[in-house]
N, C-alpha and C positions, 0 to 999 in steps of 0.2 A: 503494500500500500504505499510507503514511503517512496518507493522509485516511481509510481504513478504521480503522485502529488509532486514529486521534484520535476517531473517531465512536464508536467501542466504548468507548472510555475515557469520553467525556462521557455517552453512554449509561448506562453502568453508574453512574457518579458519580450522576446525576440519579436513578438508581433508588434507590439507597442512601440518598440524602438524603431522598426522599420518603417513605421507609418507617420514619424516624424516629418514635418514638412520641410523643405528645402528653405534655408535662411534666405530672407530677401534682403537683397543689397540696396544700399541708398540710391544708386544709380538706376534702379527699376522701378522705385516707388513715385507713382504720379509724374513720371517724365515721360512725355511723348514726342518731343520735338528734339530734331538735330540739325546742326548748321555744320557743313564740312567746306574745307578747301583742298583742293587735289595738288599736292605739292609736286608730285612728279611731273605733272602737265607744266607747272611755273618753273620748275628749275631745268627740264629738258627740252620743252618745245616752246616757252616763252607764250604760254596759255594762261590766263585766269580762269579756272575752272571752280565754281562755286556750286553747292547743293543744298537744299533743303529735304528733310525726310520727315514724314509723320508716321508714328508707330501706330498701326491700328490694334494690334494685340500683340501677345508674346511671340507669334508665328510670322506675321507680316506686316508690310509697311507700303507707303506709296511715296513718290516724292517728284522732285524736279531739279534737274540742273543746268547751269547755264554757262556755257564756254564761250571765250571772247579770245581770239589770237592775235598778237602784236607783232608776230615775227614778219619782218619784210624781207630776208634773205631768200633765196632761192633754194631751201633747203628740203630735207625730207617731209618736214612738218609744215611747209608754207601753204599748203592747200587748204588747210582748216581755219576759216575766219570766224565764224559763229555757229553756234549749236544751241538748240533747247530740247533738252532730253527728259520726258516723263517716264517714270519707271514704276514698276510694282515688284516688290521682293517677298520671297517666301524663305523663312529661317528654318534650319533643320537642327536645332540644339534644344536642350530642356530650359536653357536659361532664357531669360526674356530679350528677344530681338538681337541675338547675337549668335557668333560662331559662323558655320558655313551657310551660305545663302544661294539660290537662284534667282536671277532676276531677267524680267522681260521689259523690253524697252522700245519705245518709239524715238526718232531723232529727226527734228526739222534742222537741217544743217545747210550753210553756204560754204562754197569752196573755191577756190581759184582754178579755173580749168586750164591746164598747160598742155595744150595740144600742139605739136609741131607737125605741119604736113611736109613731107618729102617728096618730091617727085622731079622726073627728068622730061623737058619739054620735048618737043619735036625736031629741035636741032641738036639734042644732046647735051643741053646745059641743065646742070642740076640745080635746083632751086628748093628753097623752103619757106614755109609761112609758119608765122607763130599765132595761135588762137588762145590768149590769156583773159577769157571773159570769167565773169563770176557766176557761178551757177547755185541755185537752192533748190533742193530736194529733200525728200522724206524717207526714211529707212526704219525698218523693223529688225530686232534683234534679240539676243540672249546672251547673258554674262553669268558668271559664276565668281564667286569670292568669300571672303571672310573678314568678320568685324570683331574687333576686341575693345573691350571698355574697361576703364579704370574705375576705382571706387569714388573717385571724385567727379566721374562722368565724362571723362575725355575719352574719345574715340580714334580708333585706329582703323582702317579698313583697306584691303588690297582686293582688287577686281580686274577681271579681263573678261572682253567680250566681242561678239562679231555680230554686225547686222548687214542686211541687204538693201540696197535702194529699190524703192517702187517705182515703176515708169523710168521716164529719162530716155535718152536716145544713145547713139553709139558712142558718143564722145563722153558719156557720163561715168561716174565712178560706179563700180557695181558693188562694192562693199565698204562699209566703214568700220572702224575699229571703236571700242571704248575700253577704257581702262585706266588704271592709276592706282596711286597710294595716297589716301585722304587723311588728313587730320581733322578732328571737329569736337564738337561738345553737345551733350544731351542735357536738355533742360526740361 
């Protein structure tokens, strides 16, 4: 009888300990807003890329990012001049809106179209023409990433995604990239 009583006591204790709720951190209590700056874009590409995110619940959020490009050089990054990017994120962590996420996004963006047309005329002369007009298009895509939050509410996130332009002509970009390392604050 003592063994059965001891077993029941241990079983009841184990169940009650296992059912303790996870401690809530100060950054999770009544904080639904985040503002962020993509520092990778600012340092590597001369872009100012800021975003706002509203936390719907512990598993999802939506937000919008605005990017403005200032680079005047004929570099790899000179094509991006402006983008407005609404997004929806789904988090896959047991903690409140952090950890691994998948994001669906739409991107209204303008870019400098650098097309060079090369041809040989009827007399064997080699000619080229430059078409450097600015285009505005809309793309949809998906990103993956991770978000980390300090106890004081400071956030760091790393993400990378790819989207496809809808419409456009033969001289348009077919794909757009989205990515960065962002620092921000949850309030």
